[in-house]
N, C-alpha and C positions, 0 to 999 in steps of 0.2 A: 413639708410633699405639696408641691403647686402643680394642678390640672390645668391644661387649656383644652375648654371646652370650645367646642365645634358649633356650627347652628344647628340648630335643633333637626333630627331625621339623617344628620350628617355623622361621619365616624370620629370619636376621638380619640388624638392620642396626645399624651402627655411626653413632653421631652423636657429633660432638664438643662436649665442654662449651663450646667457644667460640662455638658457632655463633649463640648470642642476641646474645653481644658483635655479633658480623658482622653480624646482621640491624639492630643499633641503629645502625650507621654507617650514614647514607645522604645521601652528598653531591649527590645531585639527585635531583628526582622524576621520572620519566618512565615508558615502559614496559614493561622488563623486568625480569625478577627475580631477580637474580643474588644467589645463595649460594653465596660462595668458601670455600674451605677446608672445606666439608662430605662427608663422604665416608660412602657406602654400601658396607661390607663384607658380603660373604654367603660363607659356609662352602660349601665347594665340594661336600661329601658333602650336606649337607642340601639345596641350592639344587638339585641333579641329582634329591634325589627329588621335593621341590616343581615342577621342571619337568617329568618324566613325570606328576604328576598333571594336570598341564594340558593333556595328550594326551588325546583319547578315547579310553577303553577299548574293544573291541568285545564284552564280556562286561555292558557294563555297560547297563542300560536306559535310563537316560539319557543317553544318548552325547554326546560334547560340552559337557554339562554340567559345571562346576570341582565339586569335591569342596567339602563344606564347611569343610574342615582349609584347603584353597588359597585359599578364599575370607575366613577368616577372617586368615589371614596378609596377604593383599592389604589386608586393612582395614586391619591394624596397618601397613602400609607407604602406604597413603594418609593415613591419621591421623598419620603423621608430618610427611607433606608439608605435609598441613593446616595442624599447629603449626607449621613454619615459616612457610608463608605469612600464617599470622596476627599472627606475631611482626612482620614486616614491615608490618602493616597496621595495627597500634594501639601504632605507636612516641608516646612522648611528642613531640609536638610541637617542643619547645622544644631536642628533641636533634638535629631535622633541620637541615639546613645550608640554606642560604638561594638558592643558586645552584642555576639551574635547567638541565635538560638540552638540550645542543644537538641543534636537528635542522638538515639541508642537503637541501634540495631542487633538484637538478640539473634545469635546466627542458630544457636544448637549446633549441630552433627555437619552445616552446612560447612565448606570451606570460603575461605575469604575470596576465592576466583570465582564463585560462583557465579553466573551469571545474576541472578536474583538479585545476590549481595551488592554485585557490581550496581547492576542498577539502581538500586535506590541507592545507591553513595552516590551515584552521578546526578541523579534527580535533586535529590536533596542538597549537593554541594552546588547546584547549579542556580537552588532558592535562596545560597547561604547560610547553609545551615552547618554547624559545626556536627561532623557526625563520629559517634565514638562505636567502634565494633566489639563486640564483647559475646562469649559462649552461650553464659546464662545470667539470669538477674540477679546472683548471690555473686556474682563474679565482675560483676559492672561498677568499678568507682561512682558513678554518677548516680545509679539507683541504690547502694547501700548508703549513702550519705544523710536519707532521706531527706534532703533539702526542698527538693521540689525544682530544682534548677533545669532542669530538661522540660522541653517541650512536646517532643513527638517519641515514643517506642513502639516500633515495629518488631513483634516475636515470628519471627518466621516457626514454620509448620512444628518441627522438633525442638523448639525452648517454647512453645504455648504453654506446655506444664511448669515450667519454670516460672513466665510470669504468672497465671493463676495465684501461684504459692505465694510470691513476695509481692505483688500491689495490691494495693489496698484499694478496691476500685471507688468506692465508696467516700475516699478521702482525697480524691485526686484534686488539684488546683482545676480551676476554667479553664486555664487555658491548654490543660495537658489534652494531648491525643495517644490511643491506644488503638490498635489496631485488632482488639477483641472486645465482645459483647457478652461477659460471664454467664446473666440470664436468661439469651438464648443460648447459649453454647448447653446450658444446662436442660434447656426446653427439649433441645435437639438430642442430648444424651441417646444414649442405646441400653440406657437401664430397662431391665425389664426383656432382657434377650434381643435386643434389636429394635423394641418398641419405642419408638419418640416416649422421650417423659411427659409430655404435654398431652400427647395424643391415650395414654393410658390413664393419667387424673381427668381429663375432662370427660371421658367416656365417650364423647362426638364419633358419633356412624356416620358422618354423612360429610366428614372431610373430604376432600377430592385429591386422595393420598394412597399410597401402598399401607399396609394395616404396618408392616417392618418396614419403616425407611429409614431410617437414623442409624449413625455407627459404624464400626466396621464391622459388625456382625449381621448387618444387613442383608437382607436378601436381594440384589439386585434382582432390575428390571431385563427379562431377557427378551430377547426377538426371534421371533417362531422362526423356523426354518424352514428354507426353501422346498418341497416336494421335490424328489428324485422325480418323479412320474412327469413326465411333459406329454403323455398322448390323450388327447380332446380337453388339456387343463387349460382352464380359465384363466385371465392377465391376473397373476395375485395380486390382493390387495396390499396397498403401501402401510408399513410399518414403521414407523420412527421412532428412534429414543434420541433426545434430545436433552444435550447438556446446557443449561442456560446458567449465567451469572449474577447472580444479586448481591447489590451494596446496601446493607443496612446503614443508616447514617445518622438514626434516633431511635431508642424503644419506645420511649412514651415522651412524647409523642410519637407514634410509627412515622419515619420516612424510609423510602427504600428506593432505590433505583435500578435500572435494566441494563446490562450492558449490551451491547447491538450485535454482538458475536456470539455464536452459539455454534457446537460443535454437534456434527447430526450424524448418526449411525441407522442404516434401513436395512430391510431384509432384502434389498437389493444390492448393496453393497455396506459388506460388514465393516470396512476399515472406515473410522471417522476422518470426516473433513470438517474444515472451518467454515461456514461460512455467514450471513447476517440472517436475522429473523425474518425482515421483511424478504428478502428475496428468495429464501427457503419456501416462506409460506405463500408469496408467490407464484412461485415454480410451481407448487402441487396445490393448491386450491384457488390460484384464481385471483385476480383483482378485489370482487368482492366479497368474497370469504374472506380471504386470506388477513382483512383489517379487522372481519368481527374473529379471529380466530387470536391474533395479537392481543385484542384487548380481555378475551377470554384467559389466556396466560397470564394476562396480569391478573387478573380477579381470582385467580384459582391459588395463585401464588399469594397474594393479598390476603384469602381467607387463612390461610395456614401461617402466614407470619400473624396474622391478629390473635390467632388460638395462640399461636405460640408467647407472644407476648402477654396476653393473659395470664397465661399460666405463670410465667414469668413476675408478672407484679403480685399476683397473687403470694408468693413465696418471698419476697421481701420484705428485710426486717427494718430496713430503713427508708428514708424518702431522699434519701444523698443520691445523686447518679454522675456517670461520667458523662456530660453534655458531646464533648465532642469525639467519643469512640467511637468505631465502627466495627464492620467485620466483613467480608465476601463469603457469602456462601452458593453452593454448588445444589440447583435441582436440575432432576434427571426428569424428564417428560417425557410419557410415552404418547404417542398420535397414531391412531388406527383411521384409515378411512379406504373405503371401498372404491374400485376402479368404476363407480357409478358416478356422475356427475357432482351428486350431492354429498356431503358430508360433515364431519365436525372433528377436529381433533379430540381424543382423549384425555381424562381427568386423572389418569394416574399418576402418581410424581415422588421421586424419595428424596432426601435432602441429605447434604453433606456439608457441615461447617467449614469446610474446606474447598479452594478450587483445587478441581480434579479433571485431567485432560487422558483420560486411562486409553479409551478410544485410538488418538492421534497416533501417528509412528513418532517412533523414538528415533530410528536411524536418521531419518530426514529431518530434525530436529522441531518437527510439527508440534509436536505438546508444547516443548520448550519457548517457541516463537509465540506460539498463542499467549500461554501464560504470564511471560514478558508483555507484550502487548496490552492484554488487561491489568498487570499491576501499575503499568507507564500509564496507562488513562488512568485507573484508580487514583495516583499517586498527583498527577494533576489537577484532578478532579477536585480533590479533597485539601488540597493544599493551594489555596491562593494565598497573593504576593504579599500579602499588606497583613499588620500588625499593631493594634494599639490595646496596650493593657494599663488598668489604672493600680494603684499604691492599694493596701490595706486599708489605709485610712480612708480613700476617696471609695472602696469598696463599701466601709462600715459606712459612710455618711450619707451614700444612694440607696441603700439597698432598703427593702421593706416596700409594705404598699399598705395604705390605709382606704377606708370607705365600708359601707355597709352595701350599700346598692351596686359597688362599682365590682368589675371583674381587672386585677391587675394582674400585669406580667411580671414575673422575677426577672433577674438579671440574668439567670439561664435560659429562660425561655426570649429574653429579645435579642439574647448573642444565637440563638437556634434560629428565630427568625430571619437573622443580618446571614446567616448563614448558609442558611437553605433557600433564602431568595438569590445570593451570588451564586450558587449551583444552578440554578433554574436559568439565569440568564448568562451562564456563558458557555462555550460551544464545547459540544464533551460528545463520546461515545457512549455515555451512559444517557437513560431517558427515564424520566419519572415513572414508579411502578404503584408508587403508594407515598401520600393519598393521592386516589383520581379525582380529578374535579367534578366528576357526577356521585361522590362519596355523600351518605346521606350523613345529617346532624340531629343528634337526637334536640329535644324540646328545652333542655336544661339551657342556661346561660351559655354563651360563646364562649368558647374555651380555643386554647391556643391552635388545636387542629383544625378549626373553623378557619382560623386567618390562616392555617397553611393552605387550606383547600383553596382560601379566596386569590391567595397570590399565585399558587399554582394554575386555575382558572385563567388569569389575568396572563398569563404568559402562552398556554392553550392557545388561547384565542389569537394573540400575536403569531402562534405558531401555524394555526390554521389559514390564515390572512395570506402568509407568506406561501402557503403551499399550493395557495388557489392561483394566485399570483405568478406563482413558476406554470402552474399548467396552463392558465392563457399563453403567457409565454413561450412553452413549449407547441403551443396549436398554430402559433404562426409558422409559415412556411421558411425555412431552413436550408440551405446548402451544407450537405453534410460531408465531413471530410474524413478521408482515412489515413491522414498522418497521425503519427503516433504523439502522444504530449512529449514534450519535453521533458530534459533532466532537467531541473532547477536547482535542487540543493545536492549534491552530488558527495555524498556520505553516509556511513554507514550506520546503521542504530545498533547494533550488536554484531560480534564475531563467535558463533559458537563452535564449539569442538568437542571430540569426543575421542579419548579420552579428554577431560578438562583442562586446559592448559592457561598458566600462570602466567599473562602477559604482564610484561614488565616495560614501560608503564602502563598502571590497569588501562585499561579500554578507555577510550574517549575521542569521537566523532572528528575531533579538531585534530588529535593525533594520527600519523602519517607509519610510523614506525616501532614494533616490537621486537621485543627476544624473549625468548621462553625456553626451558629447560626440560628434558624429560629422561625418566630412566633406560636403562639397560635393555628391558624388557619391555619396550613401548617402541613397534616397530612400524607401525601406522597410526595416524590421526586423519579424525574424518572434519572436517572442514565445512561450513555454510556459513559466509558473508549475509548479512540483511541491510538491504537497502533505508534509509529514512522515508524514500520517497517510493512508491510503487513505479512512478516514471522513469526511474532508473535503473536499470540492470549491472549485477554483479559476472564478471567473470575469472574466472581461476587463471595465470600465468598467460593469458595470450587473449584476444582479441572475442574468439570463437569459443572459448575455453567456457567448460561447464559452471555452472553456479554454486553446484556442491561435489565435494571428491573426496576419495580415499586416499591418503598421501601416505609411500613408504617413507619414513622417517631413518637416513642413514646412519651411523655415526659421525659424531661430529657436526659440522652443522651443513642445515638446510637452507632452502628460502622457499619462502612462499609469496606469491606475487598477485594482488587481488585489486582487480581494476573495476573501479567503477565507471557506466559505460553510459553514453546516450546513442539509444540504439533508436531515435527515430530518424536519422539521416540510412541512406541506404547502405553507407559504412559506417560500424560503430566507431564513437568518438570518445576516445577516454579522456575524463576529465579529474578524476583523482586514484592515484596507485598506493594502496596502504603493501606495504611488506611487514611479512612475520618473518625473522630468523628465529630457527628451533636448532637450540642444540643437545645433541643427545648426548649422554655419558656414553663411556668405553665399560665394560664389563669390572665391576667391581673389585678389586684386587686386596686381595690382605700379603703384604712384603712379609718373606720368610727369611726369618733371621734365627731360628733355632732349629730346632727339629722337625723334621716334615716325610712326609711318606711319596712317594712319586706315583701318582693317577692316569690313567687313560682314559679314552675315548673315542667310539668310532662315532658315534648318531647322538644326536642330541632326544631326549625323553619325547619332546614337543612338537617332533617330526620324525615318524618310525617310518625309516624309508626301507629297512630291512626289517622287517617285524620278527624272524627269527633270531636276529643277532641280539645282543645285549644294549641297552641304551645310556647315556650317563657316565660318570665317572665308576671306573672299576680299579680297583690295584693294579698297577703295573708288575709283571713280574718279570724278571728277566734271569738271564742265564750267564754263567763266566765265558762264555766263550767271545773273543775277540771281535768286534763289528767288522766286516768285511767293504768293501768297496764297491758298489753298486754297476753290476755289469752293464755291457750296453743290450737293451732291450729288457732289462729291468723294467715295470713299469711304473712305479715311484718312490720316494723315497726320501730323507734327510737329513742334514748334517748335523751328526752329533759333533763332529768336530769345528762345526763355526759358534759354538759357543762359547765365546771369550771370560763374559763376565759369568759363566754358570758354568765353568770348567770342571769345580771340585763335584759336579754330579754326575761327571761324563761316563766314571767308573763304573757306576750304577745303572747307565741307562745302555745297556748289553742288549743283545738280539734276541728275539724270544724263541722258542723252539720253532723249526721250520715245520710246517703242514702242507698239506696238497695245496697246490697252487690255483688260486683266485687271483682277478685282477684285481680287488682289493686286499693290497699288502703293506698298508700302513696304519697310523694310528696318532694320535695327537695325545702327548702326553703333557703335564702338569707337574708342579709341584705344589702340594697341600698340607693342612695340619690333619686332615682325615678325606678319604674318599668318599664318604658318605652325605658331605655338605659342601658343596663349589663354593660356597661365602669364605671358605675357610682357603682357597687357593690363589698363586700369585697368576694372576692370569698374564702377566705383562712377560713370561718366561716359557707361556705354552709353544712347544714346538709341535713341529710333525717329525714323525719317525718310522721307516720302515721296519718290517718285520725282521729282516735279515740281513739287512746291510745297510751301507748309509752311503751318500754323495757326498762328497770335499769340498767345498766351499774353493769355489776360482777365483784366486789371488787377480787385482787388477793388471799387475803386470803380463800374469799368462795369459788373462782373458784379452788385451790388447794385443797378443804377440800372435794366438791362436786366431783371430779373428782380422789377421792381416792378408790385404788380397781375398777378404771373401764377401759375397753377395749374400744377403737373407734376403728371401722374399715373404712377407706377411699374406697371406688372403683370410681373413675372416671378420668379426664385428670387432666392438669397441674392448671386448674382452681381451681379444685378439690383439688389437693396438696397444694397451694396456701392458702388455710384457714386450711389444716394440720399444716401447719408451722406455721401459726399466734397461732394457739391452742398451740401448744407446745412450743412457745418463752412467750405467756402468762403465761403458768403453770410454767413455769418454769425460767422466769424473764430474758432467756437468750436464744439462740436458737446457738450450740453448734455446729452440725451438719446439710448440706444442699447437696442437689445435685439435679440434673434437671432428676431425676430418670424415666426410661418408663418400668420398671419392679416391681415387688415386693420388697417393703420394710418394717421391722421391728424398732420399737424402744420402749425398754424395761425399760429405765433406765430414764423414765419423774418423775417429780414430787417426786424425790427421792427415784425412785424404785416404788411405789406405784401408778403408770398407765404408761399401754402400749397402744401406736398408733402403726398400720399395714396400710399399703399402697398397692394398686395394681391398675398398670395403663392401662384405657380401655377407648375406645378402640385402638388395635395396629397398628394403619394403615400402617407401615411400611414394615408391614409381608405380605405377599399374600394372597388372601381373602381364598384360599381353604384350608391355613393351619393357619388361624387366630382364635386366640379362642375366642366361642360364650361367650356372655356376663355371661350365665349359668356356662358355667366353669370356669372361670375369677373369678365369687362370688364363688364359690364352693372353688375352691381352695384358695381364701383368707379366709374363714371360718377356713378349716382343718389347713391353718399356723396361725392360729390365737388361736388355742386350747388352753386350755380349754376355755369355754366361759358358762356364765350363761344366763339362758332364764329370763333374769328381764332387767329393765334399766340399771344394769350396764353396758349392754354392746350396742353399739351404732353403727350403720351402717349408715354411710354417703355417699347416690348416687348422684350423677351429674357432669356434665360437661359444655363444651358452647352450642350445639346442636345438640349431636347426642343420646339424653336421648327423650324416650318417651310412651305413656300410656302402651306398651309392655312391657318394661323393670322393670315397676312395677309391672304387673303381675308376671314374673320372678322373682322376688323379695320375692312377697308374696307365690307363690309356693315352693321356694328355702327353705324359713324358715319355714313354716311348714313342710316342708321332715326334716329338720333336728332339728326339736323342738324348735324353737328360736322365736316362733311367737308373744313372751309378748317384746321382746329388742325393745328398742328404734330408730326408721328409722327416720332420716331425709333426705329430699330428696333437694337437692340444683337445684333448676330450670333451665330454658333455661338463655343464657346472650346476648349480645350484640358482635358481632364478625364476619370477612370475610365481609364487610360489603365496602370494601375496592378495587378500582382495583389492587390486587396486581396480579405479574406476578410468575407462578408456582402455587398459589392455586385457589380454585374457589373462586368466588368473587357473592354474594348475590345482586340479584336484590331488588329494593322496594317493590313490589310487593313479593317477596320470605319473605323478611325479616316481613313483615304485615302477612304473612301466620304461620310465627315462633310464634306472637304474641300471635295467636290464638293456635296454637299448646302449646302452655306454659299456658294458660289458662285450657285447658285438662289436662296437666299433673299435676297441681294444685290439680285443682276437683277431679280426678282419686287419687291422695297424699292422699285429705283428705277423701275420701270414706274407702281406706283401714286404716285409723288412723293414720295417720304417720305427722309428722311436713313436714312444707313446706316452704321454702323462696325463694320469690321471686325474684329473682337475673335478671330478664329479666328487670323489671318494674324498678330495683335500675338503672343499666346501660344504659339504654335506653335513658334518660336523658343528662348521659355524656358520652356519646360514642367516643368525641374526645378526652378523655382525659384516652385510654388507655395507658399501656406502652410499653414496649421491647416484641417483637415478630411478625414475618408476618400477625398472623392473626386477629394483631389488636383486639383482644379476653382478653389479661392480664390486669387487673389491680390491680395486684402487682406483686414485683421485691424483690429480696433478696440482700443486701448488705454486703459487706464483712469488720469488722473491724480487723486491728490489736490492735488497743489501747482498753484497756479494758475500760478507763474512758468514750470513746465516744460510747461503745456499752452498758454500763450503762446508759447514757444520753440519748439515743434512745430509749431504753427501757421502760424509765419513761415515755416517749413522748406517748409510747402504752395507757399507762391506764392512760392518761390525759383527752382526748378527742374523738369522733370519727373523728372532723371536725380538729383538731388543728396539724395533719400531714401534711406537706408541701411536695411535690415534688422533691422540693430543698436539696440538704443535704449537710453535710460539712462533708460526710465520707472519708475517703482515698481510694486511688485505690487498686487493688489487690496488685502492683508492691511496695505498699509503705509499704514497712515493715518497722517498726521503732522500733531501736536498741532496744536487751533484750525482746523482746515481744515473747509472747509465743502463744500456737495453736490460730487461730483465732476464732472468736465470727460471730455472721449474726444478721441482721434485718430484717424484712417483712415490706416494705413500701410500701403505696400506698393508699388515703384515702377512694376509692370507695371498695377495699375489705376489708377495714377495716371497713367499715359499715355492710355488710353481715355477716363477720365473728363474728363482735360482736352479733350481732343479734343469728347466730349459739349459741354462747357462752351461750344466756340468756335464750335459750329453752334447752341445755344440764342443765342448773343449773338455776330453778325458783326458788322463794324464800322459795317454800317447795321441797322437794325430798322423793319424795315415795321409 
């Protein structure tokens, strides 16, 4: 071994000539800077002098500031470290190995789609890692081989126990990193009923922490409650509970860093909020005291960590250690400050060997966003982009240290020095917590910890110089601009959803389009995108849309657009658009091939609209009496004769015994293996059946004949419009025109020009209330646009909507028709329907009691319609039991949607399905998307789909065309 001796009084640094050769051997590219075989040898007497110079002398006026000689020596050391770093960075690409570093993520119970798992995957892949996902250490192929081929092991919270069982931390190779520090975990364990292990063992009573501070059984710090009495009360003292996040990167010697974000909960604001330490302290303590408070935070945490490390070192059975292991800890600090100008933060704290954010809101994703931000900062801070690793032969050749009076650093210590220096000089959200530049040294020969202090002091001086320069610059008069910062990087950092969506492909800021599937029972998804740059804004669906929203997910396909905008201009400018296509599965069905029973239901147990009536599946009781055709005026019913592919069951679907009249006269019927388990039912064959009659399905020839020379006028919202388009498709055998009209429409070419349909949207909710047309005005306008009209059944008026209709509207209908001499026309009332029952942002959401009141109002509407001699279709009872089967739309009230076809063959096939059965239409379709233009195709055709809409629309047609027509 050869030492290069510096001049007397200088810092002596030993550099092996083979260091450059070692740097050029790089078998994988990854986050660890491994410079094995490099030994820094420090001559004893010289370093004692240097160490003494590091200590502040009481006679010196610039106390605490190192001398110029020490600074010069420190610069030489740092220059040497920089040179070694650069050798690793500027290797010839042809000399690098093509193999990639292996990273293992043990997920435990976390799903692969979890944002934490995806975040680690994305960051590691960007650093050219080959990432393997596994549940536990026992199931990982890389960990089972024991060959040490992996470089990084990340054990998520639910996999920590597996890591501690499987991984031998004392036998790890120098280049291997694990995100656990077993010694500190044991010291902070809750052995003794929540008491920190090291606290109990050391018997230290002056530690600045709560006696019960560790583990899951700890006694958490509690904020005092505000007094309810405000009479002559003094302003309450600020009491704040602050969670700070500490990254420990080495145990021996101790090195740790403090993240600049903390989570604050106060007695004045019980919900936690994320804020930077300096901003919080500056706001409550002022500029002078805030700096002192931050230093005190570092000191008290440092004291606790030192005590824990001392306890861990006492129990170590071996001197081997994981050089590059690390772990994030949560320290909970309790601050107390009176309303007086003076005050200081308190000293009580608790420790959690994990990162916790329990005080942050989970519904707004603040908890997950803060966690991901700290984890991403942690990964970027710990994983520098360059690696150099020597072979085993070289490790042996350059290992060891000789000399009686010299203090030599081992290969592990050199690696730690390089790593520490890399972390200090890289911009990061982490700031040095320990060792502090003011930390004292013992009178023993200079150790590695003294070198760490020396390096940290050097970079602290640089930071202070930069801060003073910034202050001088800020004192110069400047013209402040109110202009917002521009969005330079218009990408998303992450898309947060609840429940968690498995995006395909996995999320990446560069990928703009995703697909996801959810189960039938998932009816809402909460979405919050988070931009990379705080200068960018995100809006859902439109320029002024919210940044976070609860979305209803209808059956089939739904689409969510995420707009990343630049709001620095008066009008937002869309920079990037992300799209998520969500497919919601239909209700799972079990095909019936053998024995089965018939079950029926009125309402779902998840929404008890009628508390006194049974919910869920019940055995369907039928009698032997033949079903009669429902007479005019019967409220609602269904078509048992229309079930062609299910005709063998019709014999068993007879009417139930007639009971006292109520407007609820129907129920849903479905074949099942058991009425006690809805998973055994064939939900493709579910149909609606009245209790004492049935409606025959109107064949197309009869429908076309009965609609000849008739005019049908619709007034209502989009649910009424769905019935209109269903009628047009059934009469014409195809639908060639469609639009989400919110005004007046007139179709004169139906049924080969023999039928006219007109439509008026009501209510026009987007118009200001004072300028909004009344129902009377809208009805009169519709009647006049549809002239000439005959005062007979050849004129049909269809009135209805989701939930705006009431008995006053029916009185208005009667008054207007009488005044217009149209009292003999056929009036069909579509009653209320299910909708607005989900908690969706931006629109009203009904409570259960409000829905129950709607059911009562629905009964009043039907009774009033019957009193006036109108036909009524009880759409509320039909939609009530299948309220989860809504299709697209934020109101969750649409049970129909219109599909576009560019293939005439597909359109004809779909149209034929319409006349087949009431329940034969599946919510799944083989239709092509609007963008899939087939070569040579002409104008598109459309198809109205939705089995629930089909039920009440066919009832409507049967009322238009009974067996005999006057």
